C-alpha positions as CSV (number, residue, x, y, z in Angstrom):
1,M,-14.5,4.2,-6.6
2,S,-12.3,3.4,-3.7
3,D,-8.8,2.1,-4.4
4,K,-8.0,-1.6,-3.9
5,I,-4.5,-1.2,-2.5
6,G,-1.6,-3.7,-2.7
7,I,1.3,-4.0,-0.4
8,L,4.6,-5.3,-1.8
9,A,6.9,-6.2,1.1
10,I,10.4,-6.2,-0.3
11,G,12.9,-8.0,1.7
12,H,16.8,-8.2,1.0
13,G,16.6,-12.1,0.3
14,S,19.4,-14.7,1.7
15,R,20.6,-18.1,1.2
16,L,19.3,-18.8,4.8
17,P,15.7,-19.6,5.1
18,Y,15.3,-17.7,8.3
19,N,15.7,-14.3,6.7
20,N,13.2,-14.9,4.2
21,Q,10.9,-16.4,6.8
22,V,11.0,-13.0,8.7
23,V,9.8,-11.2,5.9
24,T,7.1,-13.7,4.9
25,E,5.8,-13.8,8.6
26,I,5.7,-10.0,8.7
27,A,3.8,-10.0,5.3
28,N,1.4,-12.6,6.8
29,M,0.7,-10.5,9.8
30,I,0.0,-7.4,7.7
31,T,-2.5,-9.6,5.6
32,E,-4.1,-11.1,9.0
33,N,-4.7,-7.4,10.3
34,H,-5.7,-5.8,7.3
35,P,-7.3,-8.5,5.1
36,E,-8.8,-5.9,2.8
37,Y,-5.1,-5.3,1.2
38,V,-3.5,-7.6,-1.0
39,V,0.0,-8.3,0.3
40,K,2.7,-9.9,-2.0
41,I,6.4,-10.5,-1.3
42,G,9.3,-9.8,-3.3
43,F,13.0,-10.2,-2.6
44,V,16.1,-8.0,-4.1
45,E,18.7,-11.1,-4.3
46,H,19.2,-14.7,-3.3
47,S,15.7,-15.5,-3.1
48,E,12.3,-15.9,-5.1
49,P,10.2,-14.2,-6.0
50,I,12.4,-11.4,-7.0
51,V,11.0,-7.9,-6.9
52,K,9.8,-7.7,-10.6
53,E,8.0,-11.0,-10.3
54,A,6.4,-10.2,-7.2
55,L,5.1,-7.0,-8.7
56,M,3.5,-8.9,-11.6
57,S,1.8,-11.4,-9.4
58,F,-0.6,-8.5,-8.6
59,E,-2.0,-9.2,-11.9
60,G,-5.8,-10.8,-11.6
61,T,-6.2,-9.2,-8.1
62,G,-7.7,-6.0,-9.1
63,V,-5.5,-3.6,-7.2
64,T,-5.7,-0.1,-8.1
65,K,-2.5,1.1,-6.4
66,I,0.5,-0.5,-5.1
67,A,2.5,0.6,-2.1
68,A,6.2,-1.0,-2.3
69,T,7.6,-0.9,1.2
70,P,11.2,-2.0,2.0
71,I,11.6,-4.3,5.2
72,F,14.9,-2.6,5.9
73,L,16.1,-0.7,8.6
74,A,18.2,1.9,6.7
75,S,18.5,3.3,3.0
76,G,21.6,1.9,1.1
77,V,22.1,1.2,-2.4
78,H,19.4,-1.5,-2.8
79,L,16.7,1.1,-1.5
80,T,18.0,4.0,-3.5
81,E,19.2,2.3,-6.7
82,D,18.3,-1.1,-7.2
83,I,14.6,-1.3,-5.8
84,P,13.6,2.0,-7.7
85,E,15.3,0.5,-11.0
86,F,13.3,-2.9,-10.5
87,L,10.0,-0.9,-10.0
88,N,10.7,1.7,-12.8
89,L,10.4,4.4,-10.5
90,K,10.9,8.0,-11.5
91,P,13.9,9.5,-9.6
92,D,12.1,12.8,-8.9
93,T,8.9,11.5,-7.3
94,N,9.7,7.8,-6.3
95,E,6.5,6.8,-8.1
96,G,5.7,4.8,-11.0
97,E,3.2,2.6,-12.8
98,V,3.0,-0.9,-13.9
99,E,0.3,-2.4,-16.4
100,L,-1.9,-5.0,-14.7
101,D,-4.8,-6.3,-16.2
102,G,-4.7,-4.0,-19.0
103,K,-4.7,-1.0,-16.8
104,K,-2.2,1.4,-15.5
105,V,-1.5,0.9,-11.7
106,K,0.4,3.4,-9.5
107,I,3.3,2.5,-7.7
108,L,4.3,4.3,-4.4
109,Y,7.6,3.8,-2.5
110,A,7.6,3.9,1.2
111,K,10.7,4.5,3.3
112,P,12.7,1.9,5.2
113,L,11.7,1.3,8.8
114,G,14.5,4.1,10.1
115,S,14.7,5.0,13.6
116,H,11.3,4.7,15.2
117,K,10.1,4.5,19.2
118,F,8.7,1.2,18.0
119,I,11.8,-0.4,16.9
120,A,13.7,1.1,20.1
121,E,11.0,-0.6,22.1
122,L,11.5,-3.8,20.5
123,I,15.2,-3.7,20.6
124,F,14.8,-2.9,24.5
125,K,12.2,-5.8,24.6
126,R,14.9,-8.2,23.2
127,V,17.5,-6.9,25.7
128,Q,15.3,-7.6,28.5
129,E,14.5,-11.2,27.2
130,V,18.2,-12.0,27.1
131,L,19.0,-10.6,30.8
């Protein structure tokens, strides 16, 4: 049996709609480019659905594994403490599980975007646009 993968895209959340829209657009692009994955969105604060609600929204999708990925540049308190707590991850492995449809589903926690040549190129592109 091959795994059916869920991706939980996690944004910070904001009272301003643009922040949430960016996270939603990124998740939609992933869905469009990789339709074999089930993509859901959750937010840490100020927006809905919150991370726990988004995690439970995989109910009924048949996913057998979930990759929770923060749409953040770098680690901070939300990534090292809050999100792992919301997802009930084990501190030593940064993995956990959730019960969906009466079955245990493994949760794997991805790293933040970090420094990457693609991000550097995007920033350079933004510089070129403004010049």
